C-alpha positions in Angstrom: 45.5 93.1 159.8 44.3 90.6 157.2 40.6 89.5 157.6 41.5 85.9 156.8 45.1 85.3 157.9 48.1 86.4 159.6 49.3 89.9 159.8 51.2 91.0 156.8 52.8 94.5 156.1 51.0 94.9 152.6 48.1 97.3 152.7 46.7 96.6 149.4 45.8 93.2 148.0 48.3 91.7 145.7 47.2 90.2 142.5 48.8 87.1 140.6 47.6 86.8 137.1 48.0 83.4 135.4 47.7 83.1 131.9 48.1 80.2 129.4 49.7 79.8 126.1 50.3 77.3 123.3 47.2 75.1 124.0 44.5 74.9 126.1 44.0 72.2 129.0 47.5 72.8 130.3 46.5 73.0 134.0 46.5 76.8 134.6 44.2 76.2 137.5 46.0 73.2 139.0 49.3 75.6 138.8 47.7 78.5 140.2 45.9 76.4 142.8 49.2 74.9 143.8 51.0 78.2 144.2 48.0 79.4 146.3 48.4 76.3 148.6 52.3 77.2 149.0 51.5 81.0 149.6 48.8 79.9 152.1 51.2 77.5 153.9 53.3 80.9 154.4 50.9 82.3 156.4 49.2 84.5 153.6 45.3 84.7 153.0 44.6 83.5 149.6 41.5 83.8 147.5 40.9 83.6 143.5 38.8 84.5 140.7 38.4 82.5 137.3 38.0 84.7 134.3 36.0 82.7 131.6 35.8 83.7 127.8 32.1 82.5 126.8 29.1 84.7 126.8 27.2 82.1 129.0 26.4 83.8 132.5 27.8 80.5 134.3 28.7 77.0 133.4 25.6 75.4 134.4 24.0 75.0 130.9 27.2 74.0 129.0 27.4 70.4 128.0 29.9 68.7 130.4 31.2 66.7 127.4 32.4 70.0 126.1 33.7 71.8 129.0 34.0 69.2 131.8 32.5 68.9 135.3 30.3 71.7 136.3 31.5 72.7 139.7 28.5 73.4 142.1 29.6 76.1 144.6 28.2 76.5 148.4 26.0 79.7 147.3 24.8 78.1 144.1 27.1 79.1 141.4 27.6 76.6 138.7 31.0 77.3 137.8 34.1 76.0 135.7 35.7 72.7 137.2 38.8 74.9 137.9 36.9 76.3 141.1 36.8 72.7 142.3 40.6 72.7 142.3 40.8 76.0 144.2 38.4 74.4 146.9 40.4 71.2 147.2 44.0 72.9 147.3 43.2 75.9 149.3 40.7 74.1 151.5 38.1 76.9 151.4 34.6 77.7 149.9 34.5 79.8 146.8 31.3 81.2 145.1 30.0 83.9 142.9 32.8 86.3 143.8 35.4 84.1 142.3 34.1 83.6 139.0 33.3 85.7 136.3 32.3 85.3 132.3 32.2 87.6 129.5 28.6 87.2 129.3 28.3 88.4 132.8 30.7 91.5 132.2 28.7 92.3 128.8 25.3 92.0 130.6 26.5 94.2 133.3 27.7 97.0 131.2 24.8 96.9 128.6 22.2 97.1 131.6 24.3 100.1 133.2 23.8 101.9 129.7 20.3 101.4 129.9 20.2 102.9 133.3 22.4 105.9 132.3 25.3 104.8 134.6 27.6 106.2 132.5 26.4 109.8 132.4 25.6 109.9 128.7 29.2 108.9 127.6 29.9 106.8 124.5 30.4 103.4 125.8 33.2 102.0 124.2 34.1 98.0 124.7 37.9 98.7 124.8 37.5 101.1 127.7 34.5 100.2 129.7 34.7 96.1 129.3 38.3 95.9 131.0 37.1 98.4 133.8 34.1 96.2 134.7 36.6 93.2 134.6 38.7 95.2 136.9 35.8 95.8 139.4 35.3 92.3 139.7 38.7 91.2 140.2 39.3 93.9 143.1 36.0 92.7 144.4 37.2 89.4 144.6 40.3 90.2 146.3 38.9 92.6 148.9 40.1 91.8 152.4 42.9 89.1 151.3 46.4 89.3 151.1 46.8 87.7 147.5 44.2 87.1 144.9 45.2 84.5 142.2 43.4 85.7 138.8 43.1 82.9 136.3 42.5 83.9 132.8 40.6 81.4 130.6 41.9 80.3 127.2 45.1 81.0 125.6 47.0 84.2 124.7 46.3 85.3 121.4 42.5 84.5 121.4 40.5 87.5 120.5 37.8 86.7 123.1 40.0 87.3 126.1 41.8 90.3 125.1 39.8 92.2 127.5 41.3 90.3 130.7 45.0 90.9 129.5 44.0 94.6 129.3 42.7 94.7 132.6 46.0 93.2 133.9 48.0 95.7 131.7 46.0 98.7 133.3 46.3 97.3 136.8 50.0 96.9 136.3 50.5 100.3 135.0 48.7 101.9 138.0 50.0 99.9 140.8 52.9 97.5 139.4 54.3 96.6 143.1 50.9 94.9 143.4 50.5 92.8 140.2 52.6 90.2 138.6 52.0 88.0 135.5 52.6 84.2 135.4 52.3 82.7 131.9 51.9 78.9 131.8 52.9 77.5 128.5 53.7 74.1 126.8 57.3 72.6 126.0 56.4 69.9 123.4 58.6 66.7 123.1 58.5 65.7 119.5 58.9 62.0 119.3 61.3 62.1 116.2 63.5 64.8 117.9 63.4 63.5 121.8 64.0 67.0 123.5 61.6 69.6 124.8 61.2 72.5 122.2 60.8 76.1 123.4 59.8 78.0 120.2 55.9 77.6 121.0 56.7 79.2 124.4 58.7 82.1 122.6 56.0 82.8 120.2 53.3 82.7 123.0 55.3 85.5 125.0 55.6 87.4 121.9 51.8 87.6 121.7 51.9 88.8 125.4 54.6 91.4 124.3 52.2 92.6 121.5 49.6 93.2 124.1 52.0 95.6 126.3 52.6 92.7 128.8 56.0 91.2 129.9 55.5 88.1 132.1 57.3 87.7 135.5 57.3 84.0 135.2 57.1 81.4 132.8 55.8 78.0 134.0 56.6 75.2 131.6 54.6 72.4 131.2 55.9 69.1 129.4 56.3 65.5 129.7 59.6 66.0 131.4 61.4 68.5 133.8 62.8 71.6 131.7 66.6 71.5 131.7 68.8 74.5 132.3 69.6 74.8 128.5 66.2 75.2 127.4 65.5 77.6 130.7 68.2 79.6 129.4 67.1 79.6 125.8 63.4 80.5 126.5 64.6 83.2 129.1 66.9 84.9 126.6 64.3 85.0 124.0 61.6 86.3 126.4 63.8 89.0 127.9 63.7 87.4 131.6 66.0 85.5 134.0 66.4 81.8 133.9 65.5 81.7 137.4 62.0 82.8 136.6 61.4 79.7 134.2 59.7 77.2 136.4 59.4 73.6 135.2 55.9 72.0 135.8 56.5 68.5 134.4 53.6 65.7 133.8 53.1 63.9 137.5 51.3 60.5 138.3 49.1 62.9 140.6 48.3 66.5 140.4 48.6 66.7 144.3 52.4 66.2 143.7 52.9 69.5 142.1 53.0 71.7 145.1 56.3 70.1 146.4 57.6 70.0 143.0 57.1 74.0 142.9 58.3 74.5 146.4 61.5 72.6 145.6 62.0 75.4 142.8 61.5 78.0 145.3 58.5 79.3 143.1 56.7 80.8 146.0 59.6 82.3 147.6 60.5 83.9 144.3 56.7 85.2 143.6 56.7 86.9 147.3 59.7 88.8 146.6 58.5 89.9 143.3 55.5 91.2 145.3 57.5 92.8 147.8 56.1 90.5 150.6 58.2 88.8 153.4 59.0 85.2 153.0 57.5 83.5 155.9 58.3 80.1 157.1 56.4 77.4 155.0 55.1 74.0 156.6 53.9 71.5 154.0 54.0 68.6 156.5 50.3 67.9 156.5 50.3 68.0 152.5 53.5 66.1 152.1 52.2 63.2 154.4 48.8 63.2 152.3 50.9 62.9 149.0 53.0 60.2 150.3 49.9 58.2 151.4 48.1 58.8 148.1 50.8 57.4 146.0 51.5 54.5 148.2 50.5 51.1 147.1 47.4 50.1 149.2 46.9 47.0 151.0 43.2 46.3 149.3 41.8 46.2 145.6 38.5 47.0 144.3 36.8 47.9 141.2 34.4 50.9 140.9 31.7 50.9 138.1 30.7 54.5 137.2 27.6 54.2 135.2 28.4 57.1 132.8 26.6 59.4 130.2 29.0 62.3 129.5 32.0 60.6 128.0 32.4 60.4 124.2 33.6 63.7 122.4 34.1 62.8 118.7 36.5 60.0 118.5 37.7 60.3 122.0 36.6 59.5 125.5 37.1 62.1 128.3 36.5 61.8 132.1 36.6 65.5 132.7 32.6 65.4 133.0 33.2 63.4 136.5 36.4 65.1 137.9 34.9 65.9 141.4 33.5 62.3 141.7 36.5 60.9 140.6 38.7 63.1 143.1 36.4 62.2 145.8 36.8 58.6 145.3 40.7 58.8 145.2 40.5 60.6 148.4 38.4 58.0 150.1 40.3 55.1 148.7 43.8 56.6 150.0 41.9 57.1 153.4 40.9 53.6 153.5 44.1 51.9 152.2 42.4 50.7 149.0 43.8 50.5 145.4 40.7 51.6 143.1 40.3 50.9 139.7 37.4 52.9 138.2 35.4 51.3 135.4 33.3 53.6 133.2 30.2 51.9 131.8 28.2 53.8 129.4 24.6 53.7 130.3 23.4 53.3 126.7 25.4 50.1 126.5 23.9 48.5 129.4 20.6 49.6 127.9 21.6 47.8 124.8 22.6 44.9 126.7 26.2 45.1 125.5 28.1 42.0 126.8 31.2 43.7 127.9 29.4 46.3 129.6 27.3 43.6 131.4 30.4 41.9 132.2 32.2 45.1 133.8 29.1 45.4 135.8 29.4 41.9 137.3 32.9 42.6 138.1 32.3 45.5 140.0 32.7 45.9 144.1 30.9 48.9 144.1 28.4 50.7 141.7 27.7 54.5 141.5 24.9 56.0 139.3 26.0 60.1 139.3 24.4 63.2 138.1 22.7 63.3 134.7 19.9 64.5 132.6 17.5 63.6 130.2 16.3 60.3 128.8 19.4 58.9 127.1 20.8 55.9 129.0 18.1 56.1 131.7 17.0 52.3 131.3 20.7 51.4 131.7 21.3 53.2 134.6 17.9 51.6 136.1 19.3 48.2 135.1 22.5 48.9 137.0 20.6 49.8 140.2 18.5 46.8 139.9 21.6 44.6 139.9 23.2 46.3 142.7 20.1 46.0 144.7 19.3 42.4 143.8 23.1 41.1 144.2 23.9 43.0 147.2 26.6 45.2 145.6 27.3 48.2 147.4 25.5 51.1 145.7 25.8 54.8 145.9 23.3 57.3 144.0 23.9 60.7 143.4 21.3 63.1 142.3 19.7 61.5 139.4 21.0 58.3 141.1 18.5 58.7 143.8 15.7 59.7 141.5 16.3 56.6 139.3 16.9 54.3 142.5 13.2 55.5 143.4 12.0 54.6 139.9 13.7 51.2 139.9 12.1 50.5 143.5 8.6 51.5 142.5 8.7 49.5 139.5 10.5 46.3 140.6 9.5 46.0 144.5 6.5 48.1 145.0 4.8 46.7 141.8 4.1 50.1 140.1 4.7 48.7 136.5 5.7 51.7 134.3 6.8 53.9 137.0 9.1 56.8 135.9 10.3 60.3 136.0 8.4 63.0 134.2 11.8 64.2 132.8 11.7 60.9 130.7 8.1 60.1 130.4 5.7 63.1 131.0 2.7 60.6 130.6 3.7 57.9 133.1 0.8 56.6 135.0 3.1 56.5 138.1 5.0 59.9 138.2 7.5 58.7 141.1 9.7 61.7 140.3 8.0 65.0 139.0 8.7 69.0 139.3 7.0 71.2 141.6 5.5 74.7 141.4 7.9 77.6 141.7 8.5 78.9 145.1 11.5 81.2 145.6 12.2 79.7 149.0 13.1 76.5 147.1 14.3 77.3 143.8 16.3 79.4 141.4 15.1 80.7 138.2 17.6 79.7 135.5 15.7 80.6 132.4 12.4 80.7 130.7 10.4 77.9 132.5 13.2 76.6 134.1 13.8 76.5 137.9 16.1 74.7 139.8 17.4 74.0 143.6 21.1 75.5 143.7 23.7 75.5 146.6 23.7 74.3 150.0 20.7 73.1 151.6 20.0 71.5 155.2 18.6 68.2 155.9 17.4 66.1 158.8 18.6 62.8 159.1 16.5 60.2 160.6 18.1 58.5 163.7 19.0 54.8 163.7 19.6 54.8 159.8 22.8 54.3 157.9 23.1 57.8 156.6 22.8 59.0 160.3 25.5 56.9 161.6 27.9 57.8 158.6 27.7 61.5 159.4 27.7 60.6 163.2 30.7 58.6 162.9 32.7 61.3 160.8 31.5 64.3 162.6 29.7 65.3 159.7 26.8 67.1 161.2 26.0 70.7 160.9 24.0 70.3 164.2 23.9 66.6 165.5 21.5 67.8 168.4 18.9 68.3 165.8 20.2 65.7 163.2 21.1 68.5 160.9 23.5 68.2 157.8 24.1 70.4 155.0 24.9 69.5 151.3 25.1 71.1 147.8 22.1 70.8 145.6 21.8 71.1 141.8 18.7 69.4 140.3 15.1 70.4 138.8 12.9 67.3 139.8 12.0 65.9 143.1 10.7 62.8 144.6 6.8 62.9 144.4 5.5 62.9 147.9 2.3 61.3 147.1 4.4 58.0 146.6 6.5 58.3 149.7 4.4 56.0 151.8 4.0 53.5 148.9 7.8 53.2 148.6 8.1 53.1 152.4 5.6 50.4 152.8 7.5 48.3 150.2 10.6 48.5 152.4 12.5 51.7 151.2 13.8 54.0 154.2 13.7 57.5 153.5 16.6 58.6 155.7 16.8 62.3 155.1 14.2 64.8 154.6 14.3 68.8 154.1 13.7 70.4 157.5 9.9 71.1 156.6 9.8 67.6 155.4 8.8 68.8 152.0 11.9 67.1 150.1 13.2 63.9 150.1 17.0 64.0 150.3 18.3 60.7 151.3 16.9 57.0 150.7 18.5 54.1 151.8 17.6 50.1 152.2 17.6 48.3 155.6 21.2 46.9 156.2 19.5 43.5 156.9 18.4 43.6 153.3 21.4 45.1 151.8 24.8 45.8 153.1 25.2 49.2 151.7 22.5 50.8 149.4 22.2 54.6 149.8 21.3 57.6 147.6 21.4 61.3 148.1 19.7 64.0 146.2 22.5 66.2 146.9 26.3 66.3 145.6 28.5 65.2 148.4 31.4 64.9 145.9 31.7 68.8 145.7 32.5 68.8 149.4 35.2 66.3 149.6 38.8 67.5 149.9 42.3 65.9 150.0 42.7 66.3 153.8 39.0 65.7 154.7 37.4 63.0 152.4 33.6 63.0 152.6 32.1 60.5 154.9 29.8 58.9 152.3 32.7 58.2 150.1 34.8 56.9 152.9 32.0 54.3 154.2 31.3 53.5 150.5 34.8 52.4 150.1 34.7 50.4 153.3 31.5 48.4 152.0 33.4 47.7 148.9 35.9 45.8 150.7 33.6 43.7 152.5 31.8 42.8 149.3 34.9 41.4 147.4 35.0 38.6 149.9 38.5 37.5 149.2 39.2 36.5 152.7 39.6 39.8 153.8 39.0 41.1 157.2 36.4 43.7 157.2 36.9 44.8 160.9 40.7 45.2 160.0 39.9 47.7 157.2 37.6 49.5 159.6 40.5 49.8 162.1 42.8 51.0 159.4 40.3 53.8 158.3 39.7 54.9 161.7 43.6 55.0 162.7 44.8 56.5 159.5 42.6 59.7 159.3 44.7 62.5 158.2 44.6 65.3 160.8 
């Protein structure tokens, strides 16, 4: 009997390794998560582990411009953005057991050698490092029917060879319990106008050189891979054409599970693993995709005041993936066509005309996570604009802290108020750090502590925040006005200024259970229709079938702000009657 799903006859956890070839960023995580969704819908309990190549212990101290959104887990893990895909597709929480890096592995093995754990053996990397990876993979899969093992990077990189060796060893020991899926790229050169299979052939050769024969090839490309291309790559890769799966570009990543199901990918996987092909039911997911893709009744513009966009000559939005997806879920839920405008905080700071025009065109303004001083004054200007012009505003983490700074300066009259992260010598340190206390913080490095993971918060009855969680059954314990959200930050609202802010009209609508931390703030609705900020990160808990209440209500507020003769009560009714069950 599985600990997490229906009864299945297998006694051992099955492991599906997913590797990548040709180039990075193909979507191994989305492919694996989509397959996991299909297998879950056939009654199997599914989990995952992401194997990263870098020596960092986690993703927390990596520049998001380089590596994308750091996904924050319930247990405080700061992980690769792919773990967010697993949570959203599988509808389950992941954490430390579902993520490993080479830094973790090497650190553990070195520590064991210091503690004589290997009985005096010569600790050779080729033997002991893969074994440590295998240990973590098996621990991740314990108690589940199937574990998806996503290998970071691409085949041929020297950094990730140990993960491929881990697969080779596991497949040699228990071939009935392991399969290998290789996700590759089929380019479509414009001067040729056909999908080319040669890069995939060469990538499979790289696998073969490591003693690995893939069971499936999943081909990414602009178009669907036709039979001719499938036959060719199958012949050169020593496999059946039926085991070459097409993964074409989609308007939305959420369309992929039905596309894979149509090719019976999940059925083929179960057969190779020796598992029964239970009946599938994708009704809920298909209804969500249909609604997600449909043209909506209302149109709004959302401005995100961004800091992490530029990388060389390009601009990427991966730094804000969880926020973007949360807004998409909420806009679909409320029948809204949403256009996101990314406005660089530094351009607002420099009074760039286009940035200012974009800000003024927005129906809603969001100030998300951020670190350091770059662009801070631009974010504060955006917050002031939202407050004074009654534009719906949502502050997330740094957005709450800077909303307090803006309010202190321009409403409470504390000229020069700031966060000590930006100005350590400010006369009015509205935001400050606190002495380390293990019940509040986690040590991240020398002199650095953070609040990480899920923390409880008590909401004040009669506030907008309380109403939002009540209306969407979002309380952890409504009797005690208790919610729980994920945190990832270092600085806090300075309690010495709480009364000053409240006396000036700010509402502190959420605090930690011991009243030590300010968790949520807002303005009274007779002063502003929707001005709310949270120290937490609700974007990490929003899922396709269950959008987070804060984003849903923010989207509703943007409809009212547009003022184009739209019936606000109508949008409320639509949102309340179109909930995806």
